[in-house]
Each structure stands twice: as structure tokens, then as C-alpha cells.
PQR file with spaces between the fields and no chain letter, atoms N, CA, C, O and H, PARSE charges and radii, in Angstrom:
ATOM       1  N    MET     1     177.624  155.274   53.969 -0.4000 1.5000
ATOM       2  CA   MET     1     176.488  154.621   55.024 -0.0000 2.0000
ATOM       3  C    MET     1     177.159  153.372   55.639  0.5500 1.7000
ATOM       4  O    MET     1     177.870  152.538   55.077 -0.5500 1.4000
ATOM       5  N    ALA     2     176.776  153.441   56.888 -0.4000 1.5000
ATOM       6  CA   ALA     2     177.392  152.274   57.656 -0.0000 2.0000
ATOM       7  C    ALA     2     176.763  151.149   57.442  0.5500 1.7000
ATOM       8  O    ALA     2     175.629  151.303   56.988 -0.5500 1.4000
ATOM       9  H    ALA     2     176.199  154.118   57.344  0.4000 1.0000
ATOM      10  N    LYS     3     177.143  149.942   57.631 -0.4000 1.5000
ATOM      11  CA   LYS     3     176.712  148.694   57.375 -0.0000 2.0000
ATOM      12  C    LYS     3     175.191  148.486   58.130  0.5500 1.7000
ATOM      13  O    LYS     3     174.213  147.976   57.584 -0.5500 1.4000
ATOM      14  H    LYS     3     178.064  149.817   58.000  0.4000 1.0000
ATOM      15  N    ASN     4     175.240  148.945   59.349 -0.4000 1.5000
ATOM      16  CA   ASN     4     173.991  148.771   60.179 -0.0000 2.0000
ATOM      17  C    ASN     4     173.222  150.131   60.228  0.5500 1.7000
ATOM      18  O    ASN     4     172.523  150.411   61.201 -0.5500 1.4000
ATOM      19  H    ASN     4     176.035  149.359   59.793  0.4000 1.0000
ATOM      20  N    SER     5     173.345  150.851   59.313 -0.4000 1.5000
ATOM      21  CA   SER     5     172.685  152.190   59.400 -0.0000 2.0000
ATOM      22  C    SER     5     171.165  152.202   59.135  0.5500 1.7000
ATOM      23  O    SER     5     170.649  151.570   58.214 -0.5500 1.4000
ATOM      24  H    SER     5     173.913  150.623   58.522  0.4000 1.0000
ATOM      25  N    LEU     6     170.508  152.946   59.987 -0.4000 1.5000
ATOM      26  CA   LEU     6     168.854  153.091   59.592 -0.0000 2.0000
ATOM      27  C    LEU     6     168.538  154.145   58.728  0.5500 1.7000
ATOM      28  O    LEU     6     167.374  154.414   58.430 -0.5500 1.4000
ATOM      29  H    LEU     6     170.928  153.459   60.736  0.4000 1.0000
ATOM      30  N    ALA     7     169.566  154.789   58.288 -0.4000 1.5000
ATOM      31  CA   ALA     7     169.168  156.025   57.355 -0.0000 2.0000
ATOM      32  C    ALA     7     168.312  155.612   56.116  0.5500 1.7000
ATOM      33  O    ALA     7     167.439  156.364   55.682 -0.5500 1.4000
ATOM      34  H    ALA     7     170.512  154.570   58.530  0.4000 1.0000
ATOM      35  N    ALA     8     168.550  154.551   55.629 -0.4000 1.5000
ATOM      36  CA   ALA     8     167.880  153.916   54.424 -0.0000 2.0000
ATOM      37  C    ALA     8     166.244  153.736   54.630  0.5500 1.7000
ATOM      38  O    ALA     8     165.336  153.848   53.807 -0.5500 1.4000
ATOM      39  H    ALA     8     169.259  153.941   55.982  0.4000 1.0000
ATOM      40  N    ILE     9     166.219  153.454   55.871 -0.4000 1.5000
ATOM      41  CA   ILE     9     164.681  153.184   56.222 -0.0000 2.0000
ATOM      42  C    ILE     9     163.959  154.529   56.451  0.5500 1.7000
ATOM      43  O    ILE     9     162.749  154.622   56.244 -0.5500 1.4000
ATOM      44  H    ILE     9     166.956  153.363   56.540  0.4000 1.0000
ATOM      45  N    LYS    10     164.726  155.605   56.893 -0.4000 1.5000
ATOM      46  CA   LYS    10     164.294  156.943   57.414 -0.0000 2.0000
ATOM      47  C    LYS    10     163.769  157.431   56.134  0.5500 1.7000
ATOM      48  O    LYS    10     162.644  157.929   56.102 -0.5500 1.4000
ATOM      49  H    LYS    10     165.709  155.530   57.061  0.4000 1.0000
ATOM      50  N    ASN    11     164.561  157.321   54.968 -0.4000 1.5000
ATOM      51  CA   ASN    11     164.492  157.962   53.992 -0.0000 2.0000
ATOM      52  C    ASN    11     163.555  157.320   52.910  0.5500 1.7000
ATOM      53  O    ASN    11     163.179  157.973   51.936 -0.5500 1.4000
ATOM      54  H    ASN    11     165.475  156.917   54.994  0.4000 1.0000
ATOM      55  N    ALA    12     163.282  156.340   53.068 -0.4000 1.5000
ATOM      56  CA   ALA    12     162.389  155.399   52.156 -0.0000 2.0000
ATOM      57  C    ALA    12     160.883  155.907   52.231  0.5500 1.7000
ATOM      58  O    ALA    12     160.348  156.377   53.235 -0.5500 1.4000
ATOM      59  H    ALA    12     163.587  155.810   53.860  0.4000 1.0000
ATOM      60  N    ASP    13     160.288  155.720   50.960 -0.4000 1.5000
ATOM      61  CA   ASP    13     158.882  156.232   50.716 -0.0000 2.0000
ATOM      62  C    ASP    13     157.990  155.062   51.486  0.5500 1.7000
ATOM      63  O    ASP    13     158.074  153.885   51.136 -0.5500 1.4000
ATOM      64  H    ASP    13     160.723  155.338   50.144  0.4000 1.0000
ATOM      65  N    ASN    14     157.251  155.435   52.415 -0.4000 1.5000
ATOM      66  CA   ASN    14     156.606  154.569   53.158 -0.0000 2.0000
ATOM      67  C    ASN    14     154.793  154.843   52.628  0.5500 1.7000
ATOM      68  O    ASN    14     153.832  154.233   53.096 -0.5500 1.4000
ATOM      69  H    ASN    14     157.182  156.391   52.700  0.4000 1.0000
ATOM      70  N    SER    15     154.756  155.630   51.844 -0.4000 1.5000
ATOM      71  CA   SER    15     153.286  155.935   51.682 -0.0000 2.0000
ATOM      72  C    SER    15     152.375  154.514   51.208  0.5500 1.7000
ATOM      73  O    SER    15     151.153  154.514   51.358 -0.5500 1.4000
ATOM      74  H    SER    15     155.536  156.126   51.463  0.4000 1.0000
ATOM      75  N    LYS    16     152.959  153.548   50.739 -0.4000 1.5000
ATOM      76  CA   LYS    16     152.210  152.473   50.504 -0.0000 2.0000
ATOM      77  C    LYS    16     151.666  151.699   51.956  0.5500 1.7000
ATOM      78  O    LYS    16     150.741  150.892   52.038 -0.5500 1.4000
ATOM      79  H    LYS    16     153.952  153.548   50.618  0.4000 1.0000
ATOM      80  N    ASN    17     152.396  152.125   52.878 -0.4000 1.5000
ATOM      81  CA   ASN    17     151.822  151.308   54.348 -0.0000 2.0000
ATOM      82  C    ASN    17     151.039  152.351   55.068  0.5500 1.7000
ATOM      83  O    ASN    17     150.614  152.052   56.184 -0.5500 1.4000
ATOM      84  H    ASN    17     153.148  152.781   52.811  0.4000 1.0000
ATOM      85  N    SER    18     150.776  153.609   54.553 -0.4000 1.5000
ATOM      86  CA   SER    18     149.954  154.220   55.629 -0.0000 2.0000
ATOM      87  C    SER    18     148.360  153.649   55.483  0.5500 1.7000
ATOM      88  O    SER    18     147.862  152.979   54.580 -0.5500 1.4000
ATOM      89  H    SER    18     151.122  153.852   53.646  0.4000 1.0000
ATOM      90  N    LEU    19     147.762  154.182   56.730 -0.4000 1.5000
ATOM      91  CA   LEU    19     146.431  153.760   56.744 -0.0000 2.0000
ATOM      92  C    LEU    19     145.292  154.440   55.833  0.5500 1.7000
ATOM      93  O    LEU    19     145.451  155.615   55.503 -0.5500 1.4000
ATOM      94  H    LEU    19     148.167  154.727   57.464  0.4000 1.0000
ATOM      95  N    PRO    20     144.406  153.896   55.513 -0.5600 1.5000
ATOM      96  CA   PRO    20     143.385  154.887   54.834  0.2800 2.0000
ATOM      97  C    PRO    20     142.777  156.032   55.587  0.5500 1.7000
ATOM      98  O    PRO    20     142.673  156.042   56.814 -0.5500 1.4000
ATOM      99  N    LEU    21     142.440  156.851   54.911 -0.4000 1.5000
ATOM     100  CA   LEU    21     141.949  158.102   55.656 -0.0000 2.0000
ATOM     101  C    LEU    21     140.496  157.886   55.859  0.5500 1.7000
ATOM     102  O    LEU    21     140.038  158.625   56.730 -0.5500 1.4000
ATOM     103  H    LEU    21     142.524  156.843   53.914  0.4000 1.0000
ATOM     104  N    THR    22     139.559  157.010   55.254 -0.4000 1.5000
ATOM     105  CA   THR    22     138.256  156.782   55.627 -0.0000 2.0000
ATOM     106  C    THR    22     138.030  155.547   56.358  0.5500 1.7000
ATOM     107  O    THR    22     138.468  154.449   56.012 -0.5500 1.4000
ATOM     108  H    THR    22     139.931  156.409   54.547  0.4000 1.0000
ATOM     109  N    PRO    23     137.431  155.746   57.231 -0.5600 1.5000
ATOM     110  CA   PRO    23     137.167  154.647   58.212  0.2800 2.0000
ATOM     111  C    PRO    23     136.374  153.562   57.599  0.5500 1.7000
ATOM     112  O    PRO    23     135.413  153.871   56.895 -0.5500 1.4000
ATOM     113  N    LYS    24     136.722  152.143   57.822 -0.4000 1.5000
ATOM     114  CA   LYS    24     135.912  151.081   57.365 -0.0000 2.0000
ATOM     115  C    LYS    24     134.433  150.930   57.920  0.5500 1.7000
ATOM     116  O    LYS    24     134.174  151.131   59.106 -0.5500 1.4000
ATOM     117  H    LYS    24     137.503  151.892   58.394  0.4000 1.0000
ATOM     118  N    SER    25     133.526  150.579   57.023 -0.4000 1.5000
ATOM     119  CA   SER    25     132.254  150.253   57.799 -0.0000 2.0000
ATOM     120  C    SER    25     132.560  148.966   58.685  0.5500 1.7000
ATOM     121  O    SER    25     133.463  148.134   58.603 -0.5500 1.4000
ATOM     122  H    SER    25     133.737  150.415   56.059  0.4000 1.0000
ATOM     123  N    LYS    26     131.451  149.104   59.588 -0.4000 1.5000
ATOM     124  CA   LYS    26     131.514  148.035   60.632 -0.0000 2.0000
ATOM     125  C    LYS    26     130.868  146.632   59.895  0.5500 1.7000
ATOM     126  O    LYS    26     129.991  146.623   59.031 -0.5500 1.4000
ATOM     127  H    LYS    26     130.717  149.780   59.654  0.4000 1.0000
ATOM     128  N    ALA    27     131.471  145.608   60.413 -0.4000 1.5000
ATOM     129  CA   ALA    27     131.163  144.313   59.817 -0.0000 2.0000
ATOM     130  C    ALA    27     129.867  143.648   60.985  0.5500 1.7000
ATOM     131  O    ALA    27     129.747  143.829   62.197 -0.5500 1.4000
ATOM     132  H    ALA    27     132.183  145.615   61.115  0.4000 1.0000
ATOM     133  N    GLY    28     129.030  142.839   60.015 -0.4000 1.5000
ATOM     134  CA   GLY    28     127.844  142.407   60.951 -0.0000 2.0000
ATOM     135  C    GLY    28     126.690  143.132   60.579  0.5500 1.7000
ATOM     136  O    GLY    28     126.722  144.194   59.958 -0.5500 1.4000
ATOM     137  H    GLY    28     129.128  142.692   59.031  0.4000 1.0000
ATOM     138  N    ARG    29     125.816  142.633   60.909 -0.4000 1.5000
ATOM     139  CA   ARG    29     124.438  142.982   60.616 -0.0000 2.0000
ATOM     140  C    ARG    29     124.194  144.128   61.878  0.5500 1.7000
ATOM     141  O    ARG    29     124.930  144.283   62.852 -0.5500 1.4000
ATOM     142  H    ARG    29     125.790  141.770   61.414  0.4000 1.0000
ATOM     143  N    LYS    30     123.078  144.794   61.596 -0.4000 1.5000
ATOM     144  CA   LYS    30     122.733  146.208   62.618 -0.0000 2.0000
ATOM     145  C    LYS    30     121.951  145.338   63.554  0.5500 1.7000
ATOM     146  O    LYS    30     121.383  144.264   63.359 -0.5500 1.4000
ATOM     147  H    LYS    30     122.480  144.668   60.804  0.4000 1.0000
ATOM     148  N    ALA    31     122.068  146.056   64.579 -0.4000 1.5000
ATOM     149  CA   ALA    31     121.498  145.891   65.908 -0.0000 2.0000
ATOM     150  C    ALA    31     119.732  145.959   65.715  0.5500 1.7000
ATOM     151  O    ALA    31     119.103  146.737   64.998 -0.5500 1.4000
ATOM     152  H    ALA    31     122.530  146.929   64.738  0.4000 1.0000
ATOM     153  N    LYS    32     119.267  145.012   66.494 -0.4000 1.5000
ATOM     154  CA   LYS    32     117.651  145.092   66.483 -0.0000 2.0000
ATOM     155  C    LYS    32     117.337  146.087   67.438  0.5500 1.7000
ATOM     156  O    LYS    32     118.022  146.221   68.452 -0.5500 1.4000
ATOM     157  H    LYS    32     119.778  144.380   67.077  0.4000 1.0000
ATOM     158  N    PRO    33     116.295  146.837   67.177 -0.5600 1.5000
ATOM     159  CA   PRO    33     115.502  147.589   67.952  0.2800 2.0000
ATOM     160  C    PRO    33     115.326  147.267   69.500  0.5500 1.7000
ATOM     161  O    PRO    33     115.106  146.057   69.555 -0.5500 1.4000
ATOM     162  N    ALA    34     115.324  147.746   70.645 -0.4000 1.5000
ATOM     163  CA   ALA    34     115.336  147.227   71.972 -0.0000 2.0000
ATOM     164  C    ALA    34     113.816  146.480   72.019  0.5500 1.7000
ATOM     165  O    ALA    34     113.709  145.375   72.551 -0.5500 1.4000
ATOM     166  H    ALA    34     115.503  148.728   70.601  0.4000 1.0000
ATOM     167  N    SER    35     112.800  147.077   71.500 -0.4000 1.5000
ATOM     168  CA   SER    35     111.516  146.467   71.538 -0.0000 2.0000
ATOM     169  C    SER    35     111.458  145.204   70.895  0.5500 1.7000
ATOM     170  O    SER    35     110.551  144.429   71.200 -0.5500 1.4000
ATOM     171  H    SER    35     112.887  147.975   71.067  0.4000 1.0000
ATOM     172  N    GLU    36     112.389  144.864   69.962 -0.4000 1.5000
ATOM     173  CA   GLU    36     112.535  143.372   69.223 -0.0000 2.0000
ATOM     174  C    GLU    36     113.347  142.439   69.846  0.5500 1.7000
ATOM     175  O    GLU    36     113.177  141.262   69.527 -0.5500 1.4000
ATOM     176  H    GLU    36     113.126  145.493   69.714  0.4000 1.0000
ATOM     177  N    LYS    37     114.323  142.752   70.792 -0.4000 1.5000
ATOM     178  CA   LYS    37     115.299  142.070   71.424 -0.0000 2.0000
ATOM     179  C    LYS    37     114.618  140.752   72.201  0.5500 1.7000
ATOM     180  O    LYS    37     113.676  141.071   72.927 -0.5500 1.4000
ATOM     181  H    LYS    37     114.462  143.707   71.052  0.4000 1.0000
ATOM     182  N    VAL    38     114.848  139.729   72.177 -0.4000 1.5000
ATOM     183  CA   VAL    38     114.520  138.678   72.753 -0.0000 2.0000
ATOM     184  C    VAL    38     115.640  138.487   74.086  0.5500 1.7000
ATOM     185  O    VAL    38     116.860  138.360   73.980 -0.5500 1.4000
ATOM     186  H    VAL    38     115.613  139.470   71.588  0.4000 1.0000
ATOM     187  N    SER    39     114.892  138.508   75.257 -0.4000 1.5000
ATOM     188  CA   SER    39     116.082  138.548   76.346 -0.0000 2.0000
ATOM     189  C    SER    39     115.454  137.813   77.588  0.5500 1.7000
ATOM     190  O    SER    39     116.192  137.659   78.561 -0.5500 1.4000
ATOM     191  H    SER    39     113.901  138.612   75.343  0.4000 1.0000
ATOM     192  N    ARG    40     114.204  137.360   77.645 -0.4000 1.5000
ATOM     193  CA   ARG    40     113.484  137.035   78.994 -0.0000 2.0000
ATOM     194  C    ARG    40     113.106  135.767   78.838  0.5500 1.7000
ATOM     195  O    ARG    40     112.193  135.466   78.069 -0.5500 1.4000
ATOM     196  H    ARG    40     113.605  137.485   76.855  0.4000 1.0000
ATOM     197  N    PRO    41     113.864  134.757   79.656 -0.5600 1.5000
ATOM     198  CA   PRO    41     113.593  133.456   79.551  0.2800 2.0000
ATOM     199  C    PRO    41     112.571  132.751   80.347  0.5500 1.7000
ATOM     200  O    PRO    41     112.497  133.150   81.509 -0.5500 1.4000
ATOM     201  N    VAL    42     111.726  131.758   79.997 -0.4000 1.5000
ATOM     202  CA   VAL    42     110.887  131.041   80.629 -0.0000 2.0000
ATOM     203  C    VAL    42     111.053  129.728   80.656  0.5500 1.7000
ATOM     204  O    VAL    42     111.229  129.024   79.662 -0.5500 1.4000
ATOM     205  H    VAL    42     111.787  131.434   79.053  0.4000 1.0000
ATOM     206  N    THR    43     110.992  129.277   82.044 -0.4000 1.5000
ATOM     207  CA   THR    43     111.453  127.812   82.288 -0.0000 2.0000
ATOM     208  C    THR    43     110.201  126.953   82.278  0.5500 1.7000
ATOM     209  O    THR    43     109.211  127.344   82.896 -0.5500 1.4000
ATOM     210  H    THR    43     110.849  129.849   82.852  0.4000 1.0000
ATOM     211  N    LEU    44     110.187  125.820   81.621 -0.4000 1.5000
ATOM     212  CA   LEU    44     109.150  124.842   81.595 -0.0000 2.0000
ATOM     213  C    LEU    44     109.488  123.774   82.000  0.5500 1.7000
ATOM     214  O    LEU    44     110.708  123.668   81.870 -0.5500 1.4000
ATOM     215  H    LEU    44     110.991  125.502   81.119  0.4000 1.0000
ATOM     216  N    LYS    45     108.890  122.608   82.582 -0.4000 1.5000
ATOM     217  CA   LYS    45     109.273  121.412   83.182 -0.0000 2.0000
ATOM     218  C    LYS    45     108.504  120.404   82.548  0.5500 1.7000
ATOM     219  O    LYS    45     107.279  120.494   82.640 -0.5500 1.4000
ATOM     220  H    LYS    45     107.900  122.695   82.687  0.4000 1.0000
ATOM     221  N    PHE    46     109.034  119.403   81.884 -0.4000 1.5000
ATOM     222  CA   PHE    46     108.366  118.082   81.221 -0.0000 2.0000
ATOM     223  C    PHE    46     108.612  116.962   81.778  0.5500 1.7000
ATOM     224  O    PHE    46     109.661  116.784   82.398 -0.5500 1.4000
ATOM     225  H    PHE    46     110.028  119.330   81.809  0.4000 1.0000
ATOM     226  N    THR    47     107.724  116.070   81.650 -0.4000 1.5000
ATOM     227  CA   THR    47     108.168  114.350   82.019 -0.0000 2.0000
ATOM     228  C    THR    47     108.968  114.136   80.731  0.5500 1.7000
ATOM     229  O    THR    47     109.112  114.836   79.729 -0.5500 1.4000
ATOM     230  H    THR    47     106.872  116.215   81.146  0.4000 1.0000
ATOM     231  N    GLU    48     109.466  112.872   81.108 -0.4000 1.5000
ATOM     232  CA   GLU    48     110.346  112.354   80.310 -0.0000 2.0000
ATOM     233  C    GLU    48     109.716  111.970   78.755  0.5500 1.7000
ATOM     234  O    GLU    48     110.285  112.179   77.684 -0.5500 1.4000
ATOM     235  H    GLU    48     109.348  112.304   81.922  0.4000 1.0000
ATOM     236  N    SER    49     108.464  111.389   78.948 -0.4000 1.5000
ATOM     237  CA   SER    49     107.934  111.442   77.654 -0.0000 2.0000
ATOM     238  C    SER    49     107.350  112.511   76.979  0.5500 1.7000
ATOM     239  O    SER    49     107.195  112.462   75.759 -0.5500 1.4000
ATOM     240  H    SER    49     108.002  111.219   79.818  0.4000 1.0000
ATOM     241  N    GLU    50     106.985  113.543   77.693 -0.4000 1.5000
ATOM     242  CA   GLU    50     106.550  114.594   77.024 -0.0000 2.0000
ATOM     243  C    GLU    50     107.871  115.220   76.313  0.5500 1.7000
ATOM     244  O    GLU    50     107.727  115.683   75.182 -0.5500 1.4000
ATOM     245  H    GLU    50     107.111  113.584   78.684  0.4000 1.0000
ATOM     246  N    LEU    51     109.157  115.255   76.928 -0.4000 1.5000
ATOM     247  CA   LEU    51     110.376  115.723   76.362 -0.0000 2.0000
ATOM     248  C    LEU    51     110.731  115.059   75.149  0.5500 1.7000
ATOM     249  O    LEU    51     111.130  115.641   74.140 -0.5500 1.4000
ATOM     250  H    LEU    51     109.273  114.879   77.848  0.4000 1.0000
ATOM     251  N    GLU    52     110.554  113.662   75.288 -0.4000 1.5000
ATOM     252  CA   GLU    52     110.903  112.790   74.043 -0.0000 2.0000
ATOM     253  C    GLU    52     110.011  113.200   72.822  0.5500 1.7000
ATOM     254  O    GLU    52     110.591  113.394   71.753 -0.5500 1.4000
ATOM     255  H    GLU    52     110.230  113.190   76.107  0.4000 1.0000
ATOM     256  N    LEU    53     108.569  113.356   72.891 -0.4000 1.5000
ATOM     257  CA   LEU    53     107.777  113.674   71.937 -0.0000 2.0000
ATOM     258  C    LEU    53     108.103  115.060   71.458  0.5500 1.7000
ATOM     259  O    LEU    53     108.277  115.166   70.244 -0.5500 1.4000
ATOM     260  H    LEU    53     108.098  113.198   73.758  0.4000 1.0000
ATOM     261  N    ILE    54     108.198  115.967   72.075 -0.4000 1.5000
ATOM     262  CA   ILE    54     108.776  117.244   71.768 -0.0000 2.0000
ATOM     263  C    ILE    54     110.101  117.262   70.863  0.5500 1.7000
ATOM     264  O    ILE    54     110.092  117.866   69.791 -0.5500 1.4000
ATOM     265  H    ILE    54     108.057  115.882   73.061  0.4000 1.0000
ATOM     266  N    GLU    55     111.276  116.564   71.335 -0.4000 1.5000
ATOM     267  CA   GLU    55     112.505  116.420   70.589 -0.0000 2.0000
ATOM     268  C    GLU    55     112.293  115.546   69.351  0.5500 1.7000
ATOM     269  O    GLU    55     113.046  115.578   68.378 -0.5500 1.4000
ATOM     270  H    GLU    55     111.283  116.073   72.206  0.4000 1.0000
ATOM     271  N    LYS    56     111.112  114.690   69.467 -0.4000 1.5000
ATOM     272  CA   LYS    56     111.040  113.872   68.104 -0.0000 2.0000
ATOM     273  C    LYS    56     110.393  114.738   67.241  0.5500 1.7000
ATOM     274  O    LYS    56     110.656  114.501   66.062 -0.5500 1.4000
ATOM     275  H    LYS    56     110.500  114.663   70.258  0.4000 1.0000
ATOM     276  N    ARG    57     109.530  115.790   67.455 -0.4000 1.5000
ATOM     277  CA   ARG    57     108.785  116.574   66.631 -0.0000 2.0000
ATOM     278  C    ARG    57     109.411  117.840   66.232  0.5500 1.7000
ATOM     279  O    ARG    57     109.079  118.451   65.216 -0.5500 1.4000
ATOM     280  H    ARG    57     109.316  115.982   68.413  0.4000 1.0000
ATOM     281  N    SER    58     110.495  118.295   67.205 -0.4000 1.5000
ATOM     282  CA   SER    58     111.381  119.578   66.646 -0.0000 2.0000
ATOM     283  C    SER    58     112.319  119.165   65.657  0.5500 1.7000
ATOM     284  O    SER    58     112.649  119.939   64.759 -0.5500 1.4000
ATOM     285  H    SER    58     110.764  117.799   68.030  0.4000 1.0000
ATOM     286  N    GLY    59     112.839  117.855   65.758 -0.4000 1.5000
ATOM     287  CA   GLY    59     113.904  117.426   64.727 -0.0000 2.0000
ATOM     288  C    GLY    59     115.395  118.168   65.156  0.5500 1.7000
ATOM     289  O    GLY    59     116.050  118.189   66.198 -0.5500 1.4000
ATOM     290  H    GLY    59     112.571  117.226   66.488  0.4000 1.0000
ATOM     291  N    LEU    60     115.558  118.704   63.930 -0.4000 1.5000
ATOM     292  CA   LEU    60     116.913  119.608   64.405 -0.0000 2.0000
ATOM     293  C    LEU    60     116.843  120.897   64.893  0.5500 1.7000
ATOM     294  O    LEU    60     117.875  121.455   65.268 -0.5500 1.4000
ATOM     295  H    LEU    60     115.026  118.687   63.084  0.4000 1.0000
ATOM     296  N    VAL    61     115.836  121.414   64.938 -0.4000 1.5000
ATOM     297  CA   VAL    61     115.393  122.754   65.389 -0.0000 2.0000
ATOM     298  C    VAL    61     115.566  122.728   67.096  0.5500 1.7000
ATOM     299  O    VAL    61     115.083  121.769   67.697 -0.5500 1.4000
ATOM     300  H    VAL    61     114.998  120.960   64.634  0.4000 1.0000
ATOM     301  N    PRO    62     116.134  123.605   67.713 -0.5600 1.5000
ATOM     302  CA   PRO    62     116.140  123.613   69.157  0.2800 2.0000
ATOM     303  C    PRO    62     114.624  123.737   69.623  0.5500 1.7000
ATOM     304  O    PRO    62     113.759  124.440   69.099 -0.5500 1.4000
ATOM     305  N    ASN    63     114.471  122.751   70.915 -0.4000 1.5000
ATOM     306  CA   ASN    63     113.222  122.476   71.441 -0.0000 2.0000
ATOM     307  C    ASN    63     112.584  124.088   71.589  0.5500 1.7000
ATOM     308  O    ASN    63     111.601  124.345   70.893 -0.5500 1.4000
ATOM     309  H    ASN    63     115.173  122.180   71.340  0.4000 1.0000
ATOM     310  N    ALA    64     113.054  125.002   72.352 -0.4000 1.5000
ATOM     311  CA   ALA    64     112.763  126.139   72.705 -0.0000 2.0000
ATOM     312  C    ALA    64     111.949  127.049   71.324  0.5500 1.7000
ATOM     313  O    ALA    64     110.831  127.563   71.328 -0.5500 1.4000
ATOM     314  H    ALA    64     113.852  124.793   72.917  0.4000 1.0000
ATOM     315  N    THR    65     112.899  127.009   70.295 -0.4000 1.5000
ATOM     316  CA   THR    65     112.417  127.522   69.010 -0.0000 2.0000
ATOM     317  C    THR    65     111.321  126.882   68.543  0.5500 1.7000
ATOM     318  O    THR    65     110.502  127.541   67.903 -0.5500 1.4000
ATOM     319  H    THR    65     113.808  126.592   70.291  0.4000 1.0000
ATOM     320  N    TYR    66     111.120  125.579   68.761 -0.4000 1.5000
ATOM     321  CA   TYR    66     110.187  124.808   68.095 -0.0000 2.0000
ATOM     322  C    TYR    66     108.844  124.963   68.910  0.5500 1.7000
ATOM     323  O    TYR    66     107.792  124.864   68.278 -0.5500 1.4000
ATOM     324  H    TYR    66     111.785  125.044   69.281  0.4000 1.0000
ATOM     325  N    LEU    67     108.803  125.208   70.317 -0.4000 1.5000
ATOM     326  CA   LEU    67     107.850  125.555   70.949 -0.0000 2.0000
ATOM     327  C    LEU    67     107.238  126.900   70.979  0.5500 1.7000
ATOM     328  O    LEU    67     106.045  127.067   71.234 -0.5500 1.4000
ATOM     329  H    LEU    67     109.657  125.289   70.830  0.4000 1.0000
ATOM     330  N    LYS    68     108.149  127.953   70.690 -0.4000 1.5000
ATOM     331  CA   LYS    68     107.758  129.355   70.559 -0.0000 2.0000
ATOM     332  C    LYS    68     107.047  129.397   69.206  0.5500 1.7000
ATOM     333  O    LYS    68     105.975  130.000   69.166 -0.5500 1.4000
ATOM     334  H    LYS    68     109.118  127.817   70.483  0.4000 1.0000
ATOM     335  N    GLN    69     107.484  128.867   68.175 -0.4000 1.5000
ATOM     336  CA   GLN    69     107.049  128.897   66.798 -0.0000 2.0000
ATOM     337  C    GLN    69     105.576  128.347   67.066  0.5500 1.7000
ATOM     338  O    GLN    69     104.608  128.947   66.597 -0.5500 1.4000
ATOM     339  H    GLN    69     108.355  128.377   68.208  0.4000 1.0000
ATOM     340  N    LEU    70     105.444  127.292   67.765 -0.4000 1.5000
ATOM     341  CA   LEU    70     104.006  126.633   67.917 -0.0000 2.0000
ATOM     342  C    LEU    70     103.075  127.509   68.638  0.5500 1.7000
ATOM     343  O    LEU    70     101.884  127.555   68.328 -0.5500 1.4000
ATOM     344  H    LEU    70     106.230  126.805   68.145  0.4000 1.0000
ATOM     345  N    LEU    71     103.638  128.286   69.703 -0.4000 1.5000
ATOM     346  CA   LEU    71     102.812  129.283   70.307 -0.0000 2.0000
ATOM     347  C    LEU    71     102.362  130.457   69.104  0.5500 1.7000
ATOM     348  O    LEU    71     101.213  130.897   69.077 -0.5500 1.4000
ATOM     349  H    LEU    71     104.605  128.249   69.955  0.4000 1.0000
ATOM     350  N    ILE    72     103.222  130.819   68.302 -0.4000 1.5000
ATOM     351  CA   ILE    72     103.105  131.814   67.494 -0.0000 2.0000
ATOM     352  C    ILE    72     101.983  131.506   66.418  0.5500 1.7000
ATOM     353  O    ILE    72     100.952  132.117   66.136 -0.5500 1.4000
ATOM     354  H    ILE    72     104.155  130.462   68.324  0.4000 1.0000
ATOM     355  N    GLU    73     102.436  130.571   66.013 -0.4000 1.5000
ATOM     356  CA   GLU    73     101.363  129.956   64.888 -0.0000 2.0000
ATOM     357  C    GLU    73     100.049  129.486   65.463  0.5500 1.7000
ATOM     358  O    GLU    73      99.127  129.747   64.691 -0.5500 1.4000
ATOM     359  H    GLU    73     103.273  130.075   66.242  0.4000 1.0000
ATOM     360  N    ASN    74      99.656  128.866   66.591 -0.4000 1.5000
ATOM     361  CA   ASN    74      98.701  128.038   66.788 -0.0000 2.0000
ATOM     362  C    ASN    74      97.931  128.728   67.983  0.5500 1.7000
ATOM     363  O    ASN    74      96.895  128.230   68.422 -0.5500 1.4000
ATOM     364  H    ASN    74     100.405  128.654   67.219  0.4000 1.0000
ATOM     365  N    THR    75      98.492  129.937   68.514 -0.4000 1.5000
ATOM     366  CA   THR    75      97.609  130.831   69.267 -0.0000 2.0000
ATOM     367  C    THR    75      97.379  132.198   69.123  0.5500 1.7000
ATOM     368  O    THR    75      97.957  132.750   68.188 -0.5500 1.4000
ATOM     369  H    THR    75      99.334  130.342   68.158  0.4000 1.0000
ATOM     370  N    ASP    76      96.699  132.826   69.806 -0.4000 1.5000
ATOM     371  CA   ASP    76      96.724  134.376   69.566 -0.0000 2.0000
ATOM     372  C    ASP    76      97.407  135.068   70.627  0.5500 1.7000
ATOM     373  O    ASP    76      97.362  136.298   70.659 -0.5500 1.4000
ATOM     374  H    ASP    76      96.229  132.377   70.566  0.4000 1.0000
ATOM     375  N    LEU    77      98.103  134.343   71.592 -0.4000 1.5000
ATOM     376  CA   LEU    77      98.989  134.912   72.738 -0.0000 2.0000
ATOM     377  C    LEU    77      99.836  136.137   72.450  0.5500 1.7000
ATOM     378  O    LEU    77      99.955  136.971   73.348 -0.5500 1.4000
ATOM     379  H    LEU    77      98.140  133.344   71.565  0.4000 1.0000
ATOM     380  N    PHE    78     100.485  136.340   71.188 -0.4000 1.5000
ATOM     381  CA   PHE    78     101.348  137.192   70.834 -0.0000 2.0000
ATOM     382  C    PHE    78     100.612  138.285   70.046  0.5500 1.7000
ATOM     383  O    PHE    78     101.316  139.191   69.602 -0.5500 1.4000
ATOM     384  H    PHE    78     100.388  135.662   70.459  0.4000 1.0000
ATOM     385  N    GLY    79      99.198  138.326   69.795 -0.4000 1.5000
ATOM     386  CA   GLY    79      98.365  139.231   69.226 -0.0000 2.0000
ATOM     387  C    GLY    79      98.844  139.109   67.629  0.5500 1.7000
ATOM     388  O    GLY    79      99.077  140.141   66.999 -0.5500 1.4000
ATOM     389  H    GLY    79      98.626  137.589   70.156  0.4000 1.0000
ATOM     390  N    SER    80      98.957  138.015   67.111 -0.4000 1.5000
ATOM     391  CA   SER    80      99.386  138.073   65.629 -0.0000 2.0000
ATOM     392  C    SER    80      98.033  137.803   64.825  0.5500 1.7000
ATOM     393  O    SER    80      98.040  137.785   63.594 -0.5500 1.4000
ATOM     394  H    SER    80      98.768  137.176   67.623  0.4000 1.0000
């Protein structure tokens, strides 16, 4: 065999490098049904003092999440 021959590679057992026959399961969580997806924004305008009060009360929670939770818990707007 020559010094730079590739014959050794051709004859090598490469079974350890073959891909698995069964596909892997998809990573991540399952998608929500279309009826539960939240995708429609609503824009609200507040004065500086109103926004400061919202930000103070919401703490680390995003303002929109805080306000939506208030609507869910304190009104019958969403039929709960």
C-alpha cells in the first residue's frame, strides 16, 4: 500500500458512524391550537403618571401581561 493511499479508509468498518434508523423526536413543546394562539395586539395610551403607576404595580411582569391579567381576573370581559 502506498504512503498516501485511501484504500485503508475504504475498507474500514464505518458502522459506528452511521445515522440511526429511527428519526429523533422533535424538540420543544407542542404548538397551541389556533383558537388559543394570542396574536392580535391592542394599543393603549396612558399619561406619564398612569404609566408610572402601572409599572410600579406590575413589578417585573411586563405591563401588557399585568393589564391583561387584571382584565381576566376582575371583569367578565372574556366570559370566565
